N, C-alpha and C positions, 0 to 999 in steps of 0.2 A: 445068655450067659451073665451071671451076676457081675456087678461092677468090680468087686474085689478080685475076681478071677481075670478080669481084663487088664486092670492097671498094673499088676506086678509083672506082666509078661515081658516088659522091656525095662532094663535097668537104666537109671539115670546116668548120664555121662558126667564124670567129675571134671571140674574146671576151676582154675585159679581165679578166673574172672567172675565177678558177681553177675549172676544171670537175673534178668527180669522175671517177675513172678506172674504166672497166668492162673486164673481160676476158670476152669472149664465146667460148665453146667450142662449136662446132657445125660440121658438115660439109655441111649442107643449104643450097645456094645461095639457095633461095626464102626460107628462114628468115633467112639472113644479110642479104638485101636488106630484109626486114621490120625487122630490128634497126637497120640503117643509116638507113632512112627515119624510124623512130620515135624513135631514141635519140641519133643522132649530133649533133643540134643542141644537146642538153642536156649530154651526157657525152663525155669523151674515150674513144673505143672502140678496143679492140685485139682482134684476132681470132686464134683458134687452131682448127685442124681435127683435132688429134690429141692424145693424152695427153701425149706428150713435149713438144709445143709448149706445151700448157697449163701443165705444171709449170715449164718453163723461163721462160715469160713471167711466171708468178706470183711467181717468185723474183727477177726482175729489178727494179731500182730505177729510177724510182719504181714502187712496187708498185700493183696495182689496189686500189681501195676495195671492190670487190664483183665476184664472178665469177658469170656466168650460164652454166650447164653443162647441155648436153643429156645425157640419160641414155644414148641410143643413139649410139655412135660406132664407127668402123670397126676400131680396134685394141683399145681397152680401154673398158669401159662407164663411164658417169659416176660410178657408185657407187664404183668402185675408184679413180678419179681423185680424188674427194672425200676418200676415206680417206687417200690419199697426201698430199694437201695438209694434212689435219688432223693428221697424224703428224709433219709437218715444222715445226719451231719458227719457220722463216722465213715460213711461209704459213698457219699454224694460225689466225691471228687474222682472216683474210680471210673475210667472210661469203659463203656459196655459195647461190645459188638454182637449184634444178633446174627444167628445162623438159622436159616429156615428153608423148608421146602415150599413155603408160601411165597410165590414170586410176583404176586399182584401188587399194583401201586398202592392200593389201600392199606395192605399189611405193612409195606415199607414206610408209608407216612405215619402209620400208627406207632411203629417202632421209634421213629425220630421224635414224635410227640411225647413219648414216654421217657426220652432222655438218652437214647443210644447215640453213639458217635458214628456208627457204620452198620450196614445191613448186607450180609452176604447170603446169596441164594444157593441152595443145593442143586446139583452136586458141587461141592467145594473144590476148587483148584488150589493145590498146596502153594505154588509160588505166589498166587494172588493173595491168599490168606497171610502168608509170611510177610509180604510187602505191606499189607494193611495193618497188621499187628505192629510191625516195626515203626511205621509212620505215626500211629496213634500213641505209642509209648514215647517216641521222641517229642511229639507235640505236648504230651503231658509233662515231660521233664522240662521243656522250655517254659511252659505255663508256671510250673513250680518255681523256676528261677526268677521269672518276672514278678510273681506274687511275693517272693522273698524280698526282692528289692523294694516293692511297694509297701510291705507290711513290717519291715525290719528296721530298727534303729541302727544307723550306720556305725555309730561309735561302739555300742555295747553288744550288738548283734542279737538283741532280744526284741520282742514285739514293740511296735511304736504306737502312737496315739490312734492312728487309723485302725490298726489291728485291735486295739482295746475297744474302740467305739463299736466296731462291727461285731466283735465277740460278745460284748455286753448285750447288744440288741438281740442277737441270736439266742443267747443263753437265757435272757430274760423271758423271751417268748416261750422258750422250751420249759422254763420253770413254771410259767402260768399254765401251760398245757398239761403238765404232769403233776402240778401241785407240789413241787419240790422247792426246798429252800436254796437260796443262792447267797454266797458270802463275798464280801469285798474287804481286802486289806489295803488301805491307802497309806503309803510309806514316804517318809521324807528324811533325808540325811541331816542330822543335827549339825548346826554350825558349819555348813558346807561353804558358805561365802567366805567365812574366816579361814577355812582350810585353803581355798583357792588364793586368798590374799597372802597367806603365809608361805605356801609351797609353790604357787604358780598354777596356771590352768592346765599345763601339760601333766603335772603330777595329779591334778584333780581328775583329769580324764582317765589316768591309770587307775585311780581309786574307784571310779565308776565302773570301769571294765572289770576290776577284780571282784567288786561286790556283786555285780550282775552274774558273773561266771559261776559264783557259788549259790546265789539265790535261785537261779533258773533250775538248778538241780533239785530244788525242793518242790517244784511244781511239775509233776509228771503224769497226772491223770488226763485221759482224753477229755477235752472240753474245758479244762482249767487253763489259766493264762497268767504269765508273768510278763509285764510290759513296762517300758519307760515312757511316761506321759509328760514329762517336763524335765528341766535341767537336772535336778536331784530328786525328782518325785517319781515313785514307782507304784504299781498296783498289782495285786494278785487277785484274780477271780477264781472262786472255788464253787463249782457246780454241785448241786445235790449235797450241800454241806451245811450243817447246823452250827449253832454257837460253840459247842464243845470242840468240834473239828477246827473251826476258825481260830479259836483261842490257842489250840495246840499249835497250829501253823504260825500264829503270831509269835508265840514263845520260841518256836524253832527258828524263825527268822532272826529274832534278837540274839539268840545264842550263836547262830552262825556268824553274824556280823561281829559279835564280841570276840569270837575265837580267831577272827582274822587279825585282830590286834593291830589295826592301822593307826599309827600315831597321828594326833591332831593337836599340835602345840599352839595352833591359832585359836582354839576354842577357849572361851573365858572360864568354863567350869569343868568340862570333860577333857581328859588328856588323850583320848582315842576316838576314832570315828564310831558313831552310834546312829541308830535309827529311832524315830518315833513312828508309831503306827496307829491309825484309826481303823477300828473294826466295826463293820455293819453286816447284819444278817437279816434277811427277810424272806418270806414266802409271798411273792408278788401276786396281786390281784389284777383282774383285767383292766381296771380303770387307772392303775398306777403306771407311772413312767419310770424307766431305769435311772433317770436323773435323781430320783429320790434316794436310791441306794448310794450313789456317789455323794450326794449332799450329806447324808447321814454319816458316811465314813469320813468326810471332810471335817465335819463338826467334831467327831471323835478324835481326829488327828490334831485339831486345834487344842482340844482338852489335854491330850498327851504332851503337846509342846509346852503348854503353859502350866503344867503341873510337874515339870522337872526334866522332861525329855528322857530318851533311852528307855521307853516303856510303851505299852499299848493301852488304849482307852476304848471302851465298848460304847457304841452309839446308843442314844436314847430311843432309837428305833426298836431296841430290845426292852426288856423289863427293867428300866432304870439304867443309869450310867454308872460304870465302875471303871476305875483306873488301876492298872496292875503293872508292876515291874516284871521283867522276865525273871524266872527262877535263877537263871545263870547270872543275873546282875543284881540280885537282891542284897548281896553282901557288899556291893561296891559303893 
């Protein structure tokens, strides 16, 4: 029986409680019916019958909270699918449970070597499967909470320096592998020491929180990052992004902060809170280190600071250095 004839046979149960999402990868109609009858009341179930569908659905948002993966499939075996998912940064965090009629120790070890969190042998007992699914989803949620504490700035609730360091390392390697550009916007609040001296550190914290709450909304692509890496210093990483995209984002940042219109009577020249930005873009080579991108952005930030502030400067890593005011601020 075709997959599309099996799946619609049971209507999903409506619930006011948000249900966890399962991606079930199997091409056996009997097994699919079993999953529908046993799991669809509790979880939001999505089905795939091939490797290509499995990878596509796993990458789509909202992503599944857990993947149930049959080992034997018509095109690619489940071990290979699991390896593909674990090597992809967008899907590597999703726990995978293998389901298989292969009950030998070698197959089970192979499953764990490829990154699964559990291995269930057929015939599947529903209470056992429900318990295992529930356990692994809870473990994933706890892991996310712990990672959030480790990688989040406690004041602004954006990424911290540790998050920035690890993201840069990962995306740098990815850019080398695929020959894609990577951009960095290094930002610093102008005259922030004077702001704190004039208004007090409590108001300064409120200022940081407000700016971050607006700038984080500008960074929403998978792989991109907005992080606080110092007192009043922030960074935006843009993956697969060339100079034009980086400059558009820099201008968008300046416009956004300008529209907040936060007064800064402590500043010697500017009467409101502004940012200076150093922009650097490169397509990294194997022998280059990610520190070169940061250093280039830092030099550009220095240029922006010493040429008037409230503007962005482009690194010499590009074809020459240029400094530009935001269009939103060009008349001020």
